[in-house]
N, C-alpha and C positions, 0 to 999 in steps of 0.2 A: 843813100847810097848801097848797098854794100862791096867793104874793100877781100878783096879777092887775096886771100896770102894763100902763097905754096910757099909749102917746106919741106918735107922728107920726101926725094927722089920727085921734087914737082908736081907733088903730090897735094890736095886741097884736105881738111881736115875733115871727116865728117865730125859734124854738130850733132847729131843725136847718137849716134855708137862711142865718138871723142877716140877714133880709128884712121887710118891714113888705109886705101884702096889700091896701094899699085898692081900690074897687071889686068888691067881691066874691074875691076874689081872681084879677082877673083882667089884672093887674100885679103886680109884686115889685120895693117900692125899696128898694135896696138904700144903708142909711147910712151905710158905711165910703164907697163911691163919689160918692153925693150925687144918684145919679140914678135913675131907674128901671133895671130889665133889660135893657126890653122896648119898640118904642115905641109909640102909641098906635095903634092902628089903623084912625081917620078920618082919621090926620095923612099924611102934611104936605098943604097947601092944603085939606083938607078942611075940616068940623065941627071939629078938632080944631084946629086952624090950622097957624101955617106949622113950630113946634117939635113937633114927634112925641114926645118927650119931656119936658114940659110939662104940670105938673097945674094946673088949675083957672084957667087963663089967667092964671099967677103969682099968683093974688091966691087962695090958697084958705082965709085969716077971709072972706072976707064970699061966696062960691063953694062947691060941694062934689060931687064925681064920685063917684054908688052907681054906676055901671056901669062904671068903668074905661074910660071910652074918651073921654066928652067935657064942658066941665063944663057 
């Protein structure tokens, strides 16, 4: 029986890519690089804010980003 381990933002690590896919898989978070592999499509200077690689406006404890586009 495979053990399910949830880590970054209650997401499961993809064993093939080695990344987490929060936001319905829209963006991949690489734990080795400690950043997202692609920018937020609503950034820069849009609803996603000035940092295109940010997540939940820097507050993942109190905010969620279910679509992967902005918090």
